[in-house]
mmCIF file of the C-alpha atoms, coordinates in Angstrom:
data_MODEL
# 
_entry.id   MODEL 
# 
loop_
_atom_site.group_PDB 
_atom_site.id 
_atom_site.type_symbol 
_atom_site.label_atom_id 
_atom_site.label_alt_id 
_atom_site.label_comp_id 
_atom_site.label_asym_id 
_atom_site.label_entity_id 
_atom_site.label_seq_id 
_atom_site.pdbx_PDB_ins_code 
_atom_site.Cartn_x 
_atom_site.Cartn_y 
_atom_site.Cartn_z 
_atom_site.occupancy 
_atom_site.B_iso_or_equiv 
_atom_site.pdbx_formal_charge 
_atom_site.auth_seq_id 
_atom_site.auth_comp_id 
_atom_site.auth_asym_id 
_atom_site.auth_atom_id 
_atom_site.pdbx_PDB_model_num 
ATOM 1   C CA . UNK A 1 1   ? 6.257   31.948  14.763  1.00 0.00 ? 1   UNK A CA 1 
ATOM 2   C CA . UNK A 1 2   ? 5.201   28.361  14.072  1.00 0.00 ? 2   UNK A CA 1 
ATOM 3   C CA . UNK A 1 3   ? 1.867   27.206  15.489  1.00 0.00 ? 3   UNK A CA 1 
ATOM 4   C CA . UNK A 1 4   ? 0.726   23.572  15.664  1.00 0.00 ? 4   UNK A CA 1 
ATOM 5   C CA . UNK A 1 5   ? -2.956  22.863  15.125  1.00 0.00 ? 5   UNK A CA 1 
ATOM 6   C CA . UNK A 1 6   ? -4.663  19.511  15.749  1.00 0.00 ? 6   UNK A CA 1 
ATOM 7   C CA . UNK A 1 7   ? -7.216  17.954  13.406  1.00 0.00 ? 7   UNK A CA 1 
ATOM 8   C CA . UNK A 1 8   ? -9.128  15.119  15.012  1.00 0.00 ? 8   UNK A CA 1 
ATOM 9   C CA . UNK A 1 9   ? -10.877 13.827  11.881  1.00 0.00 ? 9   UNK A CA 1 
ATOM 10  C CA . UNK A 1 10  ? -9.569  13.300  8.358   1.00 0.00 ? 10  UNK A CA 1 
ATOM 11  C CA . UNK A 1 11  ? -12.315 15.551  6.996   1.00 0.00 ? 11  UNK A CA 1 
ATOM 12  C CA . UNK A 1 12  ? -11.182 18.433  9.217   1.00 0.00 ? 12  UNK A CA 1 
ATOM 13  C CA . UNK A 1 13  ? -7.985  18.874  7.217   1.00 0.00 ? 13  UNK A CA 1 
ATOM 14  C CA . UNK A 1 14  ? -9.627  18.423  3.792   1.00 0.00 ? 14  UNK A CA 1 
ATOM 15  C CA . UNK A 1 15  ? -9.551  22.176  3.138   1.00 0.00 ? 15  UNK A CA 1 
ATOM 16  C CA . UNK A 1 16  ? -5.731  21.938  3.002   1.00 0.00 ? 16  UNK A CA 1 
ATOM 17  C CA . UNK A 1 17  ? -5.530  18.932  0.644   1.00 0.00 ? 17  UNK A CA 1 
ATOM 18  C CA . UNK A 1 18  ? -4.043  20.930  -2.264  1.00 0.00 ? 18  UNK A CA 1 
ATOM 19  C CA . UNK A 1 19  ? -1.464  22.556  -0.006  1.00 0.00 ? 19  UNK A CA 1 
ATOM 20  C CA . UNK A 1 20  ? -0.611  19.135  1.460   1.00 0.00 ? 20  UNK A CA 1 
ATOM 21  C CA . UNK A 1 21  ? -0.049  17.799  -2.053  1.00 0.00 ? 21  UNK A CA 1 
ATOM 22  C CA . UNK A 1 22  ? 2.269   20.702  -2.893  1.00 0.00 ? 22  UNK A CA 1 
ATOM 23  C CA . UNK A 1 23  ? 4.246   20.217  0.344   1.00 0.00 ? 23  UNK A CA 1 
ATOM 24  C CA . UNK A 1 24  ? 4.577   16.470  -0.286  1.00 0.00 ? 24  UNK A CA 1 
ATOM 25  C CA . UNK A 1 25  ? 5.857   17.064  -3.823  1.00 0.00 ? 25  UNK A CA 1 
ATOM 26  C CA . UNK A 1 26  ? 8.504   19.421  -2.447  1.00 0.00 ? 26  UNK A CA 1 
ATOM 27  C CA . UNK A 1 27  ? 9.524   17.167  0.465   1.00 0.00 ? 27  UNK A CA 1 
ATOM 28  C CA . UNK A 1 28  ? 12.874  15.432  0.842   1.00 0.00 ? 28  UNK A CA 1 
ATOM 29  C CA . UNK A 1 29  ? 11.182  12.080  0.236   1.00 0.00 ? 29  UNK A CA 1 
ATOM 30  C CA . UNK A 1 30  ? 7.841   12.629  -1.526  1.00 0.00 ? 30  UNK A CA 1 
ATOM 31  C CA . UNK A 1 31  ? 5.608   9.569   -1.680  1.00 0.00 ? 31  UNK A CA 1 
ATOM 32  C CA . UNK A 1 32  ? 1.978   8.692   -2.496  1.00 0.00 ? 32  UNK A CA 1 
ATOM 33  C CA . UNK A 1 33  ? 1.376   7.374   1.028   1.00 0.00 ? 33  UNK A CA 1 
ATOM 34  C CA . UNK A 1 34  ? 1.685   10.828  2.635   1.00 0.00 ? 34  UNK A CA 1 
ATOM 35  C CA . UNK A 1 35  ? -1.248  12.427  0.846   1.00 0.00 ? 35  UNK A CA 1 
ATOM 36  C CA . UNK A 1 36  ? -4.669  13.429  2.101   1.00 0.00 ? 36  UNK A CA 1 
ATOM 37  C CA . UNK A 1 37  ? -6.223  10.918  -0.335  1.00 0.00 ? 37  UNK A CA 1 
ATOM 38  C CA . UNK A 1 38  ? -4.202  7.991   1.023   1.00 0.00 ? 38  UNK A CA 1 
ATOM 39  C CA . UNK A 1 39  ? -4.908  8.958   4.637   1.00 0.00 ? 39  UNK A CA 1 
ATOM 40  C CA . UNK A 1 40  ? -8.646  9.103   3.904   1.00 0.00 ? 40  UNK A CA 1 
ATOM 41  C CA . UNK A 1 41  ? -8.738  5.735   2.090   1.00 0.00 ? 41  UNK A CA 1 
ATOM 42  C CA . UNK A 1 42  ? -6.454  4.096   4.654   1.00 0.00 ? 42  UNK A CA 1 
ATOM 43  C CA . UNK A 1 43  ? -8.551  5.232   7.609   1.00 0.00 ? 43  UNK A CA 1 
ATOM 44  C CA . UNK A 1 44  ? -11.740 4.063   5.871   1.00 0.00 ? 44  UNK A CA 1 
ATOM 45  C CA . UNK A 1 45  ? -10.528 0.680   4.605   1.00 0.00 ? 45  UNK A CA 1 
ATOM 46  C CA . UNK A 1 46  ? -7.532  -0.482  6.676   1.00 0.00 ? 46  UNK A CA 1 
ATOM 47  C CA . UNK A 1 47  ? -8.012  -4.198  7.374   1.00 0.00 ? 47  UNK A CA 1 
ATOM 48  C CA . UNK A 1 48  ? -6.028  -3.861  10.614  1.00 0.00 ? 48  UNK A CA 1 
ATOM 49  C CA . UNK A 1 49  ? -8.041  -0.816  11.728  1.00 0.00 ? 49  UNK A CA 1 
ATOM 50  C CA . UNK A 1 50  ? -7.959  -0.908  15.555  1.00 0.00 ? 50  UNK A CA 1 
ATOM 51  C CA . UNK A 1 51  ? -11.270 -0.545  17.332  1.00 0.00 ? 51  UNK A CA 1 
ATOM 52  C CA . UNK A 1 52  ? -11.707 2.954   18.700  1.00 0.00 ? 52  UNK A CA 1 
ATOM 53  C CA . UNK A 1 53  ? -9.055  4.488   16.437  1.00 0.00 ? 53  UNK A CA 1 
ATOM 54  C CA . UNK A 1 54  ? -9.055  8.295   16.447  1.00 0.00 ? 54  UNK A CA 1 
ATOM 55  C CA . UNK A 1 55  ? -7.077  10.068  13.692  1.00 0.00 ? 55  UNK A CA 1 
ATOM 56  C CA . UNK A 1 56  ? -4.897  12.858  15.063  1.00 0.00 ? 56  UNK A CA 1 
ATOM 57  C CA . UNK A 1 57  ? -3.350  14.955  12.317  1.00 0.00 ? 57  UNK A CA 1 
ATOM 58  C CA . UNK A 1 58  ? -0.984  17.756  13.273  1.00 0.00 ? 58  UNK A CA 1 
ATOM 59  C CA . UNK A 1 59  ? -0.410  20.755  11.029  1.00 0.00 ? 59  UNK A CA 1 
ATOM 60  C CA . UNK A 1 60  ? 2.416   23.284  11.415  1.00 0.00 ? 60  UNK A CA 1 
ATOM 61  C CA . UNK A 1 61  ? 1.330   26.787  10.412  1.00 0.00 ? 61  UNK A CA 1 
ATOM 62  C CA . UNK A 1 62  ? 3.050   30.110  9.960   1.00 0.00 ? 62  UNK A CA 1 
ATOM 63  C CA . UNK A 1 63  ? 0.162   32.528  10.078  1.00 0.00 ? 63  UNK A CA 1 
ATOM 64  C CA . UNK A 1 64  ? -2.505  30.959  7.874   1.00 0.00 ? 64  UNK A CA 1 
ATOM 65  C CA . UNK A 1 65  ? 0.048   29.057  5.767   1.00 0.00 ? 65  UNK A CA 1 
ATOM 66  C CA . UNK A 1 66  ? 0.454   25.288  6.250   1.00 0.00 ? 66  UNK A CA 1 
ATOM 67  C CA . UNK A 1 67  ? 4.166   24.395  6.123   1.00 0.00 ? 67  UNK A CA 1 
ATOM 68  C CA . UNK A 1 68  ? 4.176   20.775  7.329   1.00 0.00 ? 68  UNK A CA 1 
ATOM 69  C CA . UNK A 1 69  ? 2.012   17.971  8.680   1.00 0.00 ? 69  UNK A CA 1 
ATOM 70  C CA . UNK A 1 70  ? 2.194   14.699  10.599  1.00 0.00 ? 70  UNK A CA 1 
ATOM 71  C CA . UNK A 1 71  ? -0.493  11.986  10.498  1.00 0.00 ? 71  UNK A CA 1 
ATOM 72  C CA . UNK A 1 72  ? -0.977  10.206  13.830  1.00 0.00 ? 72  UNK A CA 1 
ATOM 73  C CA . UNK A 1 73  ? -3.706  8.174   15.487  1.00 0.00 ? 73  UNK A CA 1 
ATOM 74  C CA . UNK A 1 74  ? -4.853  7.588   19.037  1.00 0.00 ? 74  UNK A CA 1 
ATOM 75  C CA . UNK A 1 75  ? -6.005  4.194   20.273  1.00 0.00 ? 75  UNK A CA 1 
ATOM 76  C CA . UNK A 1 76  ? -6.811  2.696   23.647  1.00 0.00 ? 76  UNK A CA 1 
ATOM 77  C CA . UNK A 1 77  ? -5.020  -0.591  24.261  1.00 0.00 ? 77  UNK A CA 1 
ATOM 78  C CA . UNK A 1 78  ? -4.196  -2.865  27.174  1.00 0.00 ? 78  UNK A CA 1 
ATOM 79  C CA . UNK A 1 79  ? -0.630  -3.676  28.198  1.00 0.00 ? 79  UNK A CA 1 
ATOM 80  C CA . UNK A 1 80  ? -0.160  -6.259  30.948  1.00 0.00 ? 80  UNK A CA 1 
ATOM 81  C CA . UNK A 1 81  ? -3.817  -5.811  31.769  1.00 0.00 ? 81  UNK A CA 1 
ATOM 82  C CA . UNK A 1 82  ? -3.555  -2.023  32.150  1.00 0.00 ? 82  UNK A CA 1 
ATOM 83  C CA . UNK A 1 83  ? -5.552  0.229   29.826  1.00 0.00 ? 83  UNK A CA 1 
ATOM 84  C CA . UNK A 1 84  ? -3.339  2.779   28.071  1.00 0.00 ? 84  UNK A CA 1 
ATOM 85  C CA . UNK A 1 85  ? -3.846  5.579   25.570  1.00 0.00 ? 85  UNK A CA 1 
ATOM 86  C CA . UNK A 1 86  ? -1.388  5.091   22.728  1.00 0.00 ? 86  UNK A CA 1 
ATOM 87  C CA . UNK A 1 87  ? -0.329  7.567   20.029  1.00 0.00 ? 87  UNK A CA 1 
ATOM 88  C CA . UNK A 1 88  ? 1.513   6.379   16.939  1.00 0.00 ? 88  UNK A CA 1 
ATOM 89  C CA . UNK A 1 89  ? 1.541   6.928   13.188  1.00 0.00 ? 89  UNK A CA 1 
ATOM 90  C CA . UNK A 1 90  ? -1.722  6.686   11.269  1.00 0.00 ? 90  UNK A CA 1 
ATOM 91  C CA . UNK A 1 91  ? -0.153  4.700   8.402   1.00 0.00 ? 91  UNK A CA 1 
ATOM 92  C CA . UNK A 1 92  ? 2.343   2.105   9.606   1.00 0.00 ? 92  UNK A CA 1 
ATOM 93  C CA . UNK A 1 93  ? 2.603   -0.721  7.070   1.00 0.00 ? 93  UNK A CA 1 
ATOM 94  C CA . UNK A 1 94  ? 2.929   -1.328  3.323   1.00 0.00 ? 94  UNK A CA 1 
ATOM 95  C CA . UNK A 1 95  ? 4.416   2.171   2.905   1.00 0.00 ? 95  UNK A CA 1 
ATOM 96  C CA . UNK A 1 96  ? 7.666   4.068   3.161   1.00 0.00 ? 96  UNK A CA 1 
ATOM 97  C CA . UNK A 1 97  ? 8.774   4.974   6.684   1.00 0.00 ? 97  UNK A CA 1 
ATOM 98  C CA . UNK A 1 98  ? 6.185   7.270   8.349   1.00 0.00 ? 98  UNK A CA 1 
ATOM 99  C CA . UNK A 1 99  ? 7.609   10.780  8.581   1.00 0.00 ? 99  UNK A CA 1 
ATOM 100 C CA . UNK A 1 100 ? 7.053   14.501  8.981   1.00 0.00 ? 100 UNK A CA 1 
ATOM 101 C CA . UNK A 1 101 ? 5.930   15.868  5.614   1.00 0.00 ? 101 UNK A CA 1 
ATOM 102 C CA . UNK A 1 102 ? 7.491   19.253  4.917   1.00 0.00 ? 102 UNK A CA 1 
ATOM 103 C CA . UNK A 1 103 ? 9.865   20.892  2.485   1.00 0.00 ? 103 UNK A CA 1 
ATOM 104 C CA . UNK A 1 104 ? 13.474  20.021  3.270   1.00 0.00 ? 104 UNK A CA 1 
ATOM 105 C CA . UNK A 1 105 ? 14.227  23.454  4.709   1.00 0.00 ? 105 UNK A CA 1 
ATOM 106 C CA . UNK A 1 106 ? 11.193  23.250  7.044   1.00 0.00 ? 106 UNK A CA 1 
ATOM 107 C CA . UNK A 1 107 ? 11.377  19.594  8.102   1.00 0.00 ? 107 UNK A CA 1 
ATOM 108 C CA . UNK A 1 108 ? 13.554  19.886  11.233  1.00 0.00 ? 108 UNK A CA 1 
ATOM 109 C CA . UNK A 1 109 ? 11.664  22.807  12.778  1.00 0.00 ? 109 UNK A CA 1 
ATOM 110 C CA . UNK A 1 110 ? 8.290   21.224  11.957  1.00 0.00 ? 110 UNK A CA 1 
ATOM 111 C CA . UNK A 1 111 ? 9.399   18.000  13.672  1.00 0.00 ? 111 UNK A CA 1 
ATOM 112 C CA . UNK A 1 112 ? 10.567  19.953  16.716  1.00 0.00 ? 112 UNK A CA 1 
ATOM 113 C CA . UNK A 1 113 ? 7.246   21.831  16.875  1.00 0.00 ? 113 UNK A CA 1 
ATOM 114 C CA . UNK A 1 114 ? 5.242   18.593  16.595  1.00 0.00 ? 114 UNK A CA 1 
ATOM 115 C CA . UNK A 1 115 ? 7.241   16.840  19.310  1.00 0.00 ? 115 UNK A CA 1 
ATOM 116 C CA . UNK A 1 116 ? 6.934   19.777  21.686  1.00 0.00 ? 116 UNK A CA 1 
ATOM 117 C CA . UNK A 1 117 ? 3.200   19.939  20.982  1.00 0.00 ? 117 UNK A CA 1 
ATOM 118 C CA . UNK A 1 118 ? 2.879   16.251  21.879  1.00 0.00 ? 118 UNK A CA 1 
ATOM 119 C CA . UNK A 1 119 ? 4.891   16.777  25.063  1.00 0.00 ? 119 UNK A CA 1 
ATOM 120 C CA . UNK A 1 120 ? 2.663   19.712  26.021  1.00 0.00 ? 120 UNK A CA 1 
ATOM 121 C CA . UNK A 1 121 ? -0.382  17.436  25.598  1.00 0.00 ? 121 UNK A CA 1 
ATOM 122 C CA . UNK A 1 122 ? 1.152   14.420  27.332  1.00 0.00 ? 122 UNK A CA 1 
ATOM 123 C CA . UNK A 1 123 ? -1.804  14.209  29.710  1.00 0.00 ? 123 UNK A CA 1 
ATOM 124 C CA . UNK A 1 124 ? -3.801  12.874  26.719  1.00 0.00 ? 124 UNK A CA 1 
ATOM 125 C CA . UNK A 1 125 ? -1.563  9.829   26.125  1.00 0.00 ? 125 UNK A CA 1 
ATOM 126 C CA . UNK A 1 126 ? 0.378   7.226   28.080  1.00 0.00 ? 126 UNK A CA 1 
ATOM 127 C CA . UNK A 1 127 ? 2.500   5.752   25.302  1.00 0.00 ? 127 UNK A CA 1 
ATOM 128 C CA . UNK A 1 128 ? 3.976   7.543   22.266  1.00 0.00 ? 128 UNK A CA 1 
ATOM 129 C CA . UNK A 1 129 ? 5.558   5.274   19.647  1.00 0.00 ? 129 UNK A CA 1 
ATOM 130 C CA . UNK A 1 130 ? 7.388   6.802   16.676  1.00 0.00 ? 130 UNK A CA 1 
ATOM 131 C CA . UNK A 1 131 ? 8.403   3.594   14.963  1.00 0.00 ? 131 UNK A CA 1 
ATOM 132 C CA . UNK A 1 132 ? 10.462  2.830   11.854  1.00 0.00 ? 132 UNK A CA 1 
ATOM 133 C CA . UNK A 1 133 ? 12.628  5.958   11.967  1.00 0.00 ? 133 UNK A CA 1 
ATOM 134 C CA . UNK A 1 134 ? 16.132  5.980   10.515  1.00 0.00 ? 134 UNK A CA 1 
ATOM 135 C CA . UNK A 1 135 ? 19.099  8.140   11.491  1.00 0.00 ? 135 UNK A CA 1 
ATOM 136 C CA . UNK A 1 136 ? 18.156  10.774  8.894   1.00 0.00 ? 136 UNK A CA 1 
ATOM 137 C CA . UNK A 1 137 ? 14.649  11.221  10.303  1.00 0.00 ? 137 UNK A CA 1 
ATOM 138 C CA . UNK A 1 138 ? 13.808  14.605  11.774  1.00 0.00 ? 138 UNK A CA 1 
ATOM 139 C CA . UNK A 1 139 ? 11.949  12.698  14.515  1.00 0.00 ? 139 UNK A CA 1 
ATOM 140 C CA . UNK A 1 140 ? 14.971  10.594  15.458  1.00 0.00 ? 140 UNK A CA 1 
ATOM 141 C CA . UNK A 1 141 ? 16.522  13.201  17.766  1.00 0.00 ? 141 UNK A CA 1 
ATOM 142 C CA . UNK A 1 142 ? 13.894  13.707  20.450  1.00 0.00 ? 142 UNK A CA 1 
ATOM 143 C CA . UNK A 1 143 ? 13.895  16.993  22.402  1.00 0.00 ? 143 UNK A CA 1 
ATOM 144 C CA . UNK A 1 144 ? 15.249  16.948  25.933  1.00 0.00 ? 144 UNK A CA 1 
ATOM 145 C CA . UNK A 1 145 ? 12.478  15.522  28.104  1.00 0.00 ? 145 UNK A CA 1 
ATOM 146 C CA . UNK A 1 146 ? 12.159  15.702  31.899  1.00 0.00 ? 146 UNK A CA 1 
ATOM 147 C CA . UNK A 1 147 ? 13.333  12.275  33.071  1.00 0.00 ? 147 UNK A CA 1 
ATOM 148 C CA . UNK A 1 148 ? 11.075  12.547  36.087  1.00 0.00 ? 148 UNK A CA 1 
ATOM 149 C CA . UNK A 1 149 ? 7.998   12.480  33.795  1.00 0.00 ? 149 UNK A CA 1 
ATOM 150 C CA . UNK A 1 150 ? 9.038   10.416  30.761  1.00 0.00 ? 150 UNK A CA 1 
ATOM 151 C CA . UNK A 1 151 ? 10.761  7.129   30.071  1.00 0.00 ? 151 UNK A CA 1 
ATOM 152 C CA . UNK A 1 152 ? 12.459  7.358   26.653  1.00 0.00 ? 152 UNK A CA 1 
ATOM 153 C CA . UNK A 1 153 ? 13.567  4.150   24.960  1.00 0.00 ? 153 UNK A CA 1 
ATOM 154 C CA . UNK A 1 154 ? 14.933  3.384   21.493  1.00 0.00 ? 154 UNK A CA 1 
ATOM 155 C CA . UNK A 1 155 ? 14.806  -0.114  20.040  1.00 0.00 ? 155 UNK A CA 1 
ATOM 156 C CA . UNK A 1 156 ? 15.483  -1.762  16.656  1.00 0.00 ? 156 UNK A CA 1 
ATOM 157 C CA . UNK A 1 157 ? 12.620  -1.683  14.168  1.00 0.00 ? 157 UNK A CA 1 
ATOM 158 C CA . UNK A 1 158 ? 11.808  -3.338  10.871  1.00 0.00 ? 158 UNK A CA 1 
ATOM 159 C CA . UNK A 1 159 ? 14.136  -3.021  7.903   1.00 0.00 ? 159 UNK A CA 1 
ATOM 160 C CA . UNK A 1 160 ? 12.999  -0.772  5.091   1.00 0.00 ? 160 UNK A CA 1 
ATOM 161 C CA . UNK A 1 161 ? 13.390  -1.592  1.389   1.00 0.00 ? 161 UNK A CA 1 
ATOM 162 C CA . UNK A 1 162 ? 13.502  1.790   -0.356  1.00 0.00 ? 162 UNK A CA 1 
ATOM 163 C CA . UNK A 1 163 ? 13.995  1.623   -4.116  1.00 0.00 ? 163 UNK A CA 1 
ATOM 164 C CA . UNK A 1 164 ? 15.632  4.762   -5.540  1.00 0.00 ? 164 UNK A CA 1 
ATOM 165 C CA . UNK A 1 165 ? 14.260  5.901   -8.914  1.00 0.00 ? 165 UNK A CA 1 
ATOM 166 C CA . UNK A 1 166 ? 17.235  6.726   -11.122 1.00 0.00 ? 166 UNK A CA 1 
ATOM 167 C CA . UNK A 1 167 ? 15.208  7.875   -14.123 1.00 0.00 ? 167 UNK A CA 1 
ATOM 168 C CA . UNK A 1 168 ? 13.367  11.211  -14.192 1.00 0.00 ? 168 UNK A CA 1 
ATOM 169 C CA . UNK A 1 169 ? 10.866  10.027  -16.836 1.00 0.00 ? 169 UNK A CA 1 
ATOM 170 C CA . UNK A 1 170 ? 9.201   6.874   -18.184 1.00 0.00 ? 170 UNK A CA 1 
ATOM 171 C CA . UNK A 1 171 ? 10.943  7.469   -21.536 1.00 0.00 ? 171 UNK A CA 1 
ATOM 172 C CA . UNK A 1 172 ? 14.402  7.329   -19.909 1.00 0.00 ? 172 UNK A CA 1 
ATOM 173 C CA . UNK A 1 173 ? 13.397  4.289   -17.840 1.00 0.00 ? 173 UNK A CA 1 
ATOM 174 C CA . UNK A 1 174 ? 12.305  2.487   -21.014 1.00 0.00 ? 174 UNK A CA 1 
ATOM 175 C CA . UNK A 1 175 ? 15.537  3.428   -22.802 1.00 0.00 ? 175 UNK A CA 1 
ATOM 176 C CA . UNK A 1 176 ? 17.559  1.904   -19.938 1.00 0.00 ? 176 UNK A CA 1 
ATOM 177 C CA . UNK A 1 177 ? 15.882  -1.516  -20.307 1.00 0.00 ? 177 UNK A CA 1 
ATOM 178 C CA . UNK A 1 178 ? 17.686  -4.320  -22.096 1.00 0.00 ? 178 UNK A CA 1 
ATOM 179 C CA . UNK A 1 179 ? 17.039  -4.736  -25.814 1.00 0.00 ? 179 UNK A CA 1 
ATOM 180 C CA . UNK A 1 180 ? 15.123  -7.986  -25.240 1.00 0.00 ? 180 UNK A CA 1 
ATOM 181 C CA . UNK A 1 181 ? 12.962  -6.439  -22.515 1.00 0.00 ? 181 UNK A CA 1 
ATOM 182 C CA . UNK A 1 182 ? 12.139  -3.448  -24.727 1.00 0.00 ? 182 UNK A CA 1 
ATOM 183 C CA . UNK A 1 183 ? 11.205  -5.855  -27.507 1.00 0.00 ? 183 UNK A CA 1 
ATOM 184 C CA . UNK A 1 184 ? 8.842   -7.760  -25.179 1.00 0.00 ? 184 UNK A CA 1 
ATOM 185 C CA . UNK A 1 185 ? 7.193   -4.548  -23.962 1.00 0.00 ? 185 UNK A CA 1 
ATOM 186 C CA . UNK A 1 186 ? 6.730   -3.326  -27.548 1.00 0.00 ? 186 UNK A CA 1 
ATOM 187 C CA . UNK A 1 187 ? 5.201   -6.647  -28.588 1.00 0.00 ? 187 UNK A CA 1 
ATOM 188 C CA . UNK A 1 188 ? 2.783   -6.632  -25.655 1.00 0.00 ? 188 UNK A CA 1 
ATOM 189 C CA . UNK A 1 189 ? 1.795   -3.014  -26.349 1.00 0.00 ? 189 UNK A CA 1 
ATOM 190 C CA . UNK A 1 190 ? 1.086   -3.841  -30.014 1.00 0.00 ? 190 UNK A CA 1 
ATOM 191 C CA . UNK A 1 191 ? -1.075  -6.726  -28.848 1.00 0.00 ? 191 UNK A CA 1 
ATOM 192 C CA . UNK A 1 192 ? -2.936  -4.435  -26.441 1.00 0.00 ? 192 UNK A CA 1 
ATOM 193 C CA . UNK A 1 193 ? -3.509  -1.752  -29.082 1.00 0.00 ? 193 UNK A CA 1 
ATOM 194 C CA . UNK A 1 194 ? -4.787  -4.353  -31.552 1.00 0.00 ? 194 UNK A CA 1 
ATOM 195 C CA . UNK A 1 195 ? -7.387  -5.648  -29.083 1.00 0.00 ? 195 UNK A CA 1 
ATOM 196 C CA . UNK A 1 196 ? -9.703  -2.658  -29.451 1.00 0.00 ? 196 UNK A CA 1 
ATOM 197 C CA . UNK A 1 197 ? -10.052 1.002   -28.567 1.00 0.00 ? 197 UNK A CA 1 
ATOM 198 C CA . UNK A 1 198 ? -7.426  2.101   -26.036 1.00 0.00 ? 198 UNK A CA 1 
ATOM 199 C CA . UNK A 1 199 ? -7.661  5.314   -24.021 1.00 0.00 ? 199 UNK A CA 1 
ATOM 200 C CA . UNK A 1 200 ? -5.098  6.920   -21.740 1.00 0.00 ? 200 UNK A CA 1 
ATOM 201 C CA . UNK A 1 201 ? -6.472  9.082   -18.948 1.00 0.00 ? 201 UNK A CA 1 
ATOM 202 C CA . UNK A 1 202 ? -4.110  11.182  -16.827 1.00 0.00 ? 202 UNK A CA 1 
ATOM 203 C CA . UNK A 1 203 ? -4.143  14.337  -14.750 1.00 0.00 ? 203 UNK A CA 1 
ATOM 204 C CA . UNK A 1 204 ? -1.643  16.374  -12.728 1.00 0.00 ? 204 UNK A CA 1 
ATOM 205 C CA . UNK A 1 205 ? -4.422  18.104  -10.768 1.00 0.00 ? 205 UNK A CA 1 
ATOM 206 C CA . UNK A 1 206 ? -4.455  16.874  -7.120  1.00 0.00 ? 206 UNK A CA 1 
ATOM 207 C CA . UNK A 1 207 ? -8.236  17.443  -7.033  1.00 0.00 ? 207 UNK A CA 1 
ATOM 208 C CA . UNK A 1 208 ? -8.622  14.707  -9.668  1.00 0.00 ? 208 UNK A CA 1 
ATOM 209 C CA . UNK A 1 209 ? -6.613  12.103  -7.746  1.00 0.00 ? 209 UNK A CA 1 
ATOM 210 C CA . UNK A 1 210 ? -9.474  10.602  -5.677  1.00 0.00 ? 210 UNK A CA 1 
ATOM 211 C CA . UNK A 1 211 ? -11.711 10.352  -8.782  1.00 0.00 ? 211 UNK A CA 1 
ATOM 212 C CA . UNK A 1 212 ? -8.965  8.662   -10.828 1.00 0.00 ? 212 UNK A CA 1 
ATOM 213 C CA . UNK A 1 213 ? -8.336  6.294   -7.941  1.00 0.00 ? 213 UNK A CA 1 
ATOM 214 C CA . UNK A 1 214 ? -12.010 5.319   -7.738  1.00 0.00 ? 214 UNK A CA 1 
ATOM 215 C CA . UNK A 1 215 ? -11.997 4.740   -11.511 1.00 0.00 ? 215 UNK A CA 1 
ATOM 216 C CA . UNK A 1 216 ? -8.909  2.542   -11.194 1.00 0.00 ? 216 UNK A CA 1 
ATOM 217 C CA . UNK A 1 217 ? -10.592 0.447   -8.496  1.00 0.00 ? 217 UNK A CA 1 
ATOM 218 C CA . UNK A 1 218 ? -13.665 -0.040  -10.709 1.00 0.00 ? 218 UNK A CA 1 
ATOM 219 C CA . UNK A 1 219 ? -11.524 -1.163  -13.660 1.00 0.00 ? 219 UNK A CA 1 
ATOM 220 C CA . UNK A 1 220 ? -9.201  -3.312  -11.525 1.00 0.00 ? 220 UNK A CA 1 
ATOM 221 C CA . UNK A 1 221 ? -12.153 -5.277  -10.143 1.00 0.00 ? 221 UNK A CA 1 
ATOM 222 C CA . UNK A 1 222 ? -12.853 -6.751  -13.576 1.00 0.00 ? 222 UNK A CA 1 
ATOM 223 C CA . UNK A 1 223 ? -9.357  -6.788  -15.041 1.00 0.00 ? 223 UNK A CA 1 
ATOM 224 C CA . UNK A 1 224 ? -8.236  -10.281 -14.043 1.00 0.00 ? 224 UNK A CA 1 
# 
């Protein structure tokens, strides 16, 4: 039986960061914006960070095993002069569409469990906004809600520019470039290699991601 657990601080779900990375890699639409590392950096540095924001991460578990997660936030806002508690996605801009992160075979039942969990805790919010969903989203088909308690409304959202990656490797991507473009890249690489000692640092270990990211930020600050 699937159980939904709530994590009310980014740090509370840190123990599952490796499992989250594995789930994201196996998801229908894996992306770097649905990782523990991005959530942590986004919550700490978002320039549009609303005052009083409370992260609200939901995890779907089967026994002790995490099978899916959904990153939300809670904020208190005023609409027409009335204070309201709003729940929406934690990350809402400069990313792919916010979504339930789960393996394809688990996505629909995780979404259903999350929505029912939110309905069961509806006394904690006044306004639930699940924006930027497309017809393929597991969150698009809401469960049947009592019309006497909820007003459900769908409205058009922003367009999404998703770029499909047709090449499974950098080598194949490079081979698909035009001859002139490949020549320019080769010339620029020779120029880079001739400028001094060049090192390539990479890792496939999710634990190394935050350290590599911090290193990138340090280098990027003096690279232009």
